[in-house]
C-alpha angles and dihedrals in degrees: 000000000000113000114294129204117259113276108277137177124226110252111252116214097178112143118229095263123144089349096287119201101257102210124066108243132201121247100260092042089050089054092047093046093050091048091049096049094240094125137004132238088243091056093049095047094043090052093047093050092050093050092048092050094046093048099042096092090054108034101019089203098153132061095186136019123200095196102158099044091045091054091048092050089048093056089048088050090053089052091053096045092049087053091056100257117147128192128166093260104013110163097354118134117235138163134221133207119261092246088072126090117240111177114254095017126091118247105223101169093204094308131129122233133056125305131190115246114265109258094216144017118266113247090258093054089045090056090045089055091044088053088053099253121156110221106213097182153319122275131225121268128180115252110302089339096279106135138053090239131070104224132117145148089250095064112002123236128328110216137211114255088215091059121357095207087068133068118251085219129248171344089338090036093131093055092046095047089049097053095037088055092046094243089131127009094234142353144195122245136168130237124203099149101004099308091146100036097044098053090042087054092050095046099038099251139131110254124185124202101191129205112286109276095019091111112029118241093198132173078050111063098204109003116217091355092304097312100105128072134168119249145170130259117199142141096246136036091237090057093048093047091050092053093045092054091048097053101032120111137080136271112236090252097049115122095207119062115167116186113267124270132198104226093173092058091046090054088063096045127090107240094219124228107324133194105227128194114212110205124189100171115082126209118287108285102153090233094099089231121184126177118268113255091247091051094048091047092052094044090048089053091051093049088050087056090052092052090050088054088058104261124137106242114189127173109241141166114228114215098242094165116184095330092150089072087065091046110048099055092046092047097047094043089054092052091047091051093053093039093053089060094057110115092216110034093176089070093061119104112265090243089055091052087050091052089047091056093047091048093049089053093046096044128107115018093016092053093045088050090050092049089047090060092061093087091058091045091053089053094047099045095035092062084079088067100033110112094193133078111324095012129115093227100224122149099200136016117221120202139152108269090219134014093224139037115256112299125232121270109269095026089124096041116127096005123138119245088261095048091047093052092049092047096049092044089054089052098040113026099139111060108054102072090066089062090053087052095043087222124137129260137175130211114217126188108258098184138267140295117243087265093059097255116143125241131186146203133216128235102198130183147174125270118321095357099134092120094056093045091047091052092049093046092054091047089055091045090055091051098043102032092210091163090071092071117080132167122252106238107210132177095025098162114100 
């Protein structure tokens, strides 16, 4: 693994109020501490809210807090815990991305202007509440989740806790920054072209993009024409798996219903000896992108760790074909569908309005044709994982998550829509094909650049392979101990 900063603990500016728990805990550790009576939900939620407020002027991770309702829910969780009730996340503070409906709160999704409050929880939030979680707020996203950075006129720039001159990535950058800085133990994001995995890579987190339909996107029926799924961001595999299990499951109206998985059990299970394809070449993007030397060095070190663990790691070249023809119409049509609902279109970024026009032109028949190609794409790329005749017989595909370390804040300012697309494709050419396929992937931390910026690697699998990917990620975590490294959060006063 490339050189990593010395182990550090995020600064905790929590005041001594209602005896708050002073140390930011992980998700599973919070659950255990609450069950054992070593802390209270009120203490955890009070501490989380204080950390969020103190860091907001520096990191700007949150769009909305729900402090009073969260403290009320924490007090109720404490009563339930004292009465002996146990639920997977009872009393634990978490955050959700601001593309996710929380009843009584507007869902801005990175946009400026006023929005009415959502009348009901999304299915993912309903399941979080049913698991006992306390939602402390909604995290920043770039406008309609289009870009691998979390900046916008509506809310400013969300910054990377490892180096605040750099982006935490996007579009789930607020969730990633919040978890990496220890503001909350875990958070939900969404991933339509890498929007969980990219910020996870750039903030040293585990980020899971599950199988399409694993976590409901209701009230949307097929978000971004099937590209977008919800997924967890956490510092450890155990925490990410726990959050995935808590929110997984369909809404009665959902079109995609994969069979259940037990990610938490998978995180405790040895993956066995696997055949792993290491791929450096991204799909055809016409940008000539190659991984940055620091990214290549880090991912190479991770591949060597996998080999030391007994896996057969072989360089390979997946047959992506012209998979971009299945992505662009679906992505722009998804943006157009959401942008058309905005009550004040003039407030949208000029690049969003450009995508709206493109998506409108490519809608209908072109989108249907792009979606019809998915079966062929499954066969072509799935041959990599096929162990029978004509297949390459791999179990997992390993690639960089991004081609570059996290860019500086403002790197994409003032660019046209076309130049933005080119620049973000150069930085992030690896993640989006798995959204076209609808298959699962897991970002794992791969190390740091010499400047201390995090980079990541993707473990990608065929349909419904979350359990294998989670098991492999957990094995890597035990070997590399990435969870021992945390950023120092300085200058947290607004």
